C-alpha positions in Angstrom: 15.2 11.7 -3.8 15.7 8.2 -4.5 16.8 7.0 -7.7 15.8 3.5 -8.9 19.2 2.3 -9.3 20.2 3.5 -5.6 17.3 1.3 -4.0 18.3 -1.2 -1.6 17.2 -4.9 -1.8 14.7 -4.2 1.1 13.2 -1.2 -0.7 12.5 -3.3 -3.6 11.2 -6.1 -1.8 8.7 -3.7 -0.2 7.7 -2.3 -3.6 7.2 -5.8 -5.0 4.9 -6.4 -2.1 3.0 -3.5 -3.1 2.7 -4.5 -6.7 1.5 -8.0 -5.4 -1.4 -6.2 -3.8 -0.2 -7.2 -0.3 0.6 -3.9 1.0 -1.4 -1.0 2.9 -0.6 2.5 3.8 -1.6 4.4 6.9 -2.7 7.9 6.6 -0.8 10.9 7.6 2.4 12.9 6.2 4.6 10.2 7.2 2.6 6.8 6.4 3.3 3.5 7.6 3.3 0.4 5.5 1.6 -3.0 6.5 2.6 -5.8 4.5 0.3 -9.1 4.9 -1.4 -7.0 7.6 1.9 -6.6 9.6 3.8 -3.4 9.9 6.7 -3.4 8.0 10.0 -3.1 9.8 11.5 -0.3 7.8 9.2 2.8 8.2 12.0 5.2 7.3 12.3 3.3 3.7 8.6 3.3 3.6 8.8 7.3 4.2 11.5 7.5 1.5 9.5 5.5 -1.1 6.2 7.7 -0.7 8.4 11.0 -0.6 10.2 9.9 -3.8 6.7 9.1 -5.5 7.3 5.4 -6.1 4.1 4.2 -4.0 0.9 6.1 -2.6 -2.5 4.8 -1.1 -5.0 4.2 -3.7 -7.5 6.6 -1.9 -7.5 9.3 0.6 -6.7 8.0 4.1 -7.6 9.4 7.4 -4.9 9.2 10.3 -6.3 6.4 11.9 -7.1 4.4 8.6 -5.5 2.2 6.3 -5.9 1.9 2.3 -4.3 -0.4 -0.1 -1.1 0.8 -1.4 -0.2 1.0 -5.3 3.0 1.6 -7.4 3.3 4.8 -9.4 4.6 4.5 -13.0 8.2 5.4 -11.4 7.4 2.6 -8.7 6.9 0.1 -11.5 9.9 1.1 -13.4 12.0 0.8 -10.4 11.3 -2.7 -10.1 11.2 -3.6 -13.7 
């Protein structure tokens, strides 16, 4: 599991994009992150952030769908 102090600059930037309302997640066990409508370049970090409970989709998402992403309380604390 990722600990906030171990997050890379890229991971923190991804969380800041989610906090700014610029990101969406796809459905599935390993969701993909889209920022400003474009696929994020580091899907492994996306998967780690989701597994660590730092971000999630705002609603249930099907495999071929996207939903706005949101930070959890832990995600907000990681970029505070």
